[in-house]
C-alpha positions in Angstrom: 1.0 -33.9 -4.0 -0.1 -31.3 -6.6 -3.6 -31.2 -5.2 -2.2 -30.7 -1.7 -0.1 -27.7 -2.9 -3.1 -26.2 -4.6 -5.2 -26.6 -1.5 -2.5 -25.1 0.7 -1.7 -22.1 -1.5 -5.4 -21.4 -2.1 -7.0 -21.9 1.3 -4.2 -21.7 3.9 -1.2 -19.7 2.7 -3.4 -17.1 1.1 -4.8 -16.3 4.6 -1.6 -16.6 6.7 -1.1 -13.0 7.6 2.5 -11.9 8.3 3.3 -8.8 10.3 6.6 -7.4 9.2 8.2 -4.8 11.6 10.9 -2.4 10.6 12.6 0.7 12.2 13.6 3.3 9.7 15.8 6.3 10.3 14.8 9.4 8.4 17.6 12.0 8.5 15.2 15.0 8.4 12.6 13.6 10.8 11.7 16.1 13.6 12.1 14.9 17.1 8.4 15.1 17.7 7.8 12.3 15.2 10.5 9.9 16.4 8.9 6.7 17.5 5.8 7.3 15.3 4.4 3.9 14.2 3.0 3.6 10.7 1.0 0.6 9.5 0.8 0.0 5.8 -1.7 -2.3 4.2 -2.1 -2.7 0.4 -3.5 -4.5 -2.6 -6.8 -5.8 -1.1 -8.4 -6.8 -4.4 -11.6 -7.1 -2.6 -14.4 -9.6 -3.5 -12.5 -11.4 -6.3 -10.5 -13.6 -4.0 -10.4 -11.6 -0.8 -13.3 -12.5 1.3 -15.1 -10.0 3.7 -14.2 -12.1 6.7 -10.5 -12.0 5.8 -10.4 -8.3 5.2 -12.2 -7.9 8.6 -9.5 -10.0 10.2 -6.8 -7.7 8.6 -8.6 -4.7 10.2 -8.6 -6.4 13.6 -4.9 -7.1 13.4 -4.2 -3.5 12.5 -6.2 -2.2 15.4 -4.3 -4.5 17.8 -1.1 -2.9 16.7 -2.3 0.5 17.8 -0.6 2.6 15.1 -0.3 6.3 15.0 -0.9 6.4 11.2 -2.4 3.8 8.8 -1.7 4.1 5.1 -3.5 2.0 2.4 -1.5 2.0 -0.9 -4.0 1.1 -3.6 -5.7 -1.7 -5.5 -8.8 -1.9 -3.3 -10.6 -3.8 -6.1 -9.7 -5.7 -9.3 -10.4 -5.2 -12.9 -10.7 -8.9 -13.7 -11.8 -11.6 -14.2 -15.4 -10.2 -13.7 -17.1 -7.4 -15.5 -16.4 -3.9 -14.2 -19.8 -3.8 -12.6 -18.7 -6.4 -10.1 -15.9 -4.5 -8.3 -17.9 -1.3 -8.6 -20.7 -2.9 -6.8 -18.5 -4.4 -4.0 -16.3 -1.3 -3.4 -18.7 0.2 -0.8 -18.4 -3.0 1.2 -14.6 -2.9 1.0 -14.7 0.7 2.3 -17.1 -0.1 5.0 -14.9 -2.9 6.3 -11.8 -0.7 6.2 -13.6 2.0 8.0 -13.3 -0.2 11.0 -9.6 0.8 11.3 -9.6 2.7 14.6 -6.5 4.9 14.0 -7.4 8.6 13.9 -4.9 9.2 11.1 -5.7 7.0 8.0 -5.0 7.8 4.4 -5.2 6.0 1.1 -3.7 6.3 -2.4 -4.9 4.6 -5.6 -3.5 1.7 -7.6 -3.7 0.7 -11.3 -6.7 -1.6 -10.8 -8.6 1.3 -9.0 -7.8 3.6 -11.9 -8.9 1.1 -14.5 -12.2 0.4 -12.8 -12.7 4.2 -12.4 -11.2 6.2 -9.6 -14.5 7.8 -8.6 -15.9 4.4 -7.8 -13.1 3.9 -5.3 -12.4 7.4 -3.9 -16.2 8.1 -3.3 -16.8 5.2 -0.9 -13.5 5.6 0.9 -14.1 9.3 1.5 -17.8 8.6 2.5 -16.4 6.2 5.2 -13.9 8.7 6.5 -10.8 7.6 4.7 -9.2 10.5 2.8 -7.6 9.7 -0.6 -4.5 11.5 -1.7 -4.1 11.7 -5.5 -1.1 13.8 -6.5 -1.5 15.9 -3.4 0.0 16.1 0.1 -1.2 16.8 3.7 0.9 18.1 6.6 1.0 16.1 9.8 1.9 18.3 12.8 3.2 17.6 16.2 4.5 20.2 18.7 4.8 22.8 15.9 6.9 20.4 13.8 5.8 19.0 10.4 5.9 15.8 8.5 4.4 15.6 5.0 2.4 12.7 3.6 2.0 12.7 -0.2 0.0 10.4 -2.3 0.6 9.8 -6.1 -1.7 8.5 -8.8 -1.0 5.3 -10.6 2.1 5.1 -12.7 0.5 2.4 -14.8 -2.3 4.8 -15.6 0.2 7.5 -16.4 -1.2 9.5 -13.5 1.7 9.7 -11.0 2.9 13.3 -10.6 5.5 13.7 -7.9 6.1 17.3 -8.9 2.5 18.2 -8.0 2.3 16.0 -4.9 5.6 16.7 -3.1 5.7 20.1 -1.5 8.6 22.5 -1.9 9.2 22.4 1.8 10.3 18.8 1.3 11.9 19.0 -2.2 14.1 22.0 -1.4 13.6 22.5 2.3 14.1 20.7 5.6 10.7 19.1 6.2 10.5 15.4 5.5 8.0 13.7 3.3 6.6 10.2 3.0 5.2 9.3 -0.4 2.5 6.7 -1.1 3.2 5.4 -4.6 1.5 2.2 -5.6 4.0 1.1 -8.2 7.6 0.8 -6.8 9.5 1.1 -10.0 9.0 4.9 -10.1 11.4 5.1 -7.1 14.2 6.9 -9.1 11.7 9.6 -10.3 10.4 10.1 -6.7 14.0 10.3 -5.4 14.6 13.3 -7.7 12.2 15.2 -5.4 14.2 14.5 -2.2 11.5 12.2 -0.7 12.6 10.6 2.5 10.5 7.4 2.3 8.3 5.9 -0.3 5.7 3.2 0.5 4.5 0.9 -2.3 2.7 -2.3 -3.1 1.6 -3.6 -6.5 3.9 -6.6 -6.9 2.3 -8.9 -4.3 5.9 -9.9 -3.7 5.5 -12.2 -6.7 2.4 -13.9 -5.1 3.5 -17.5 -6.1 7.1 -18.1 -5.3 8.4 -21.6 -6.3 11.6 -22.7 -4.4 14.9 -21.6 -6.0 13.1 -19.7 -8.8 12.4 -16.0 -9.4 8.8 -14.8 -9.3 6.7 -16.3 -12.1 5.0 -13.1 -13.0 5.4 -9.4 -12.1 3.3 -6.5 -13.2 4.5 -3.4 -15.2 6.4 -0.9 -12.9 7.0 -3.8 -10.5 10.1 -5.6 -11.8 13.0 -3.9 -10.1 11.7 -3.6 -6.5 9.7 -6.7 -5.6 9.4 -6.8 -1.8 11.1 -5.3 1.2 13.5 -2.5 1.7 15.5 -0.5 -0.9 17.2 2.8 -1.3 17.8 5.1 -4.2 19.8 8.3 -3.4 18.0 10.1 -0.5 14.9 7.9 -0.7 14.2 4.7 1.2 11.5 2.4 -0.3 9.4 -0.3 1.3 7.4 -2.6 -0.9 4.5 -4.4 0.9 3.4 -7.8 -0.4 -0.3 -6.9 -0.2 -3.3 -8.6 1.2 -5.1 -10.1 -1.8 -4.4 -12.0 -5.0 -4.9 -11.4 -8.7 -5.1 -13.8 -11.6 -5.3 -16.9 -9.5 -6.6 -17.3 -5.9 -3.2 -18.5 -4.7 -0.2 -17.4 -2.6 2.8 -19.6 -2.1 6.0 -18.8 -0.1 4.7 -15.2 -0.2 2.2 -14.5 2.6 -0.1 -11.5 2.8 1.5 -8.7 4.8 0.8 -6.0 7.3 3.8 -3.7 7.6 4.7 -1.8 10.8 7.3 0.9 10.3 8.6 2.8 13.4 10.2 6.1 12.5 13.6 6.9 14.1 
């Protein structure tokens, strides 16, 4: 029985993609952006346990969803168990596969693994393949002369998350909404201080291995309070995506990899 559970969690459950769909109402959202469909993917951990064919399958699923915006919320590679040279060597392959996402609007932020391996090794290939990376900065998305901000933070685990620098004054003290890409969800209270409308995170893998009737066996720093799904703190809604890949062990159990579809209302 144990051998069957190991085989299932390592070869079947780890590849059973779940598409989670949510409609979220943002109070400050301009009419021009109502109905906008955002797809979030996260925590790829490419080449350790996430195979190229599987990441390609994720991209094909994303394209079938025909989103208006795709966001990738960090941990493209892993800092273990192999030497740093291994993920650095494979990151260009990861970026090349992700460049197959056909949405014209696609942005990335960084995770703690990316920062540990070296942010330049991640941002360089992504940008070379046409995927902008937001690190403590924001871009304005415009429709019909109305504006929605998209801000990306650095990694809180690396002490590099700076919402004061990333979130524009037009959102903090004004009427324009902002969506924040923040890899680690437990910084939600800090982000809420800046009047963010929505924060999208990953990092926790939803616990990755979830035994029946028990809490998650292991959760990372800055990932203990908001493990998966929807939350709210003050003015800010948070969605925590379970991610695509695995770390530590090549298993997922009762915690399938996730593609999130968020429709703004």
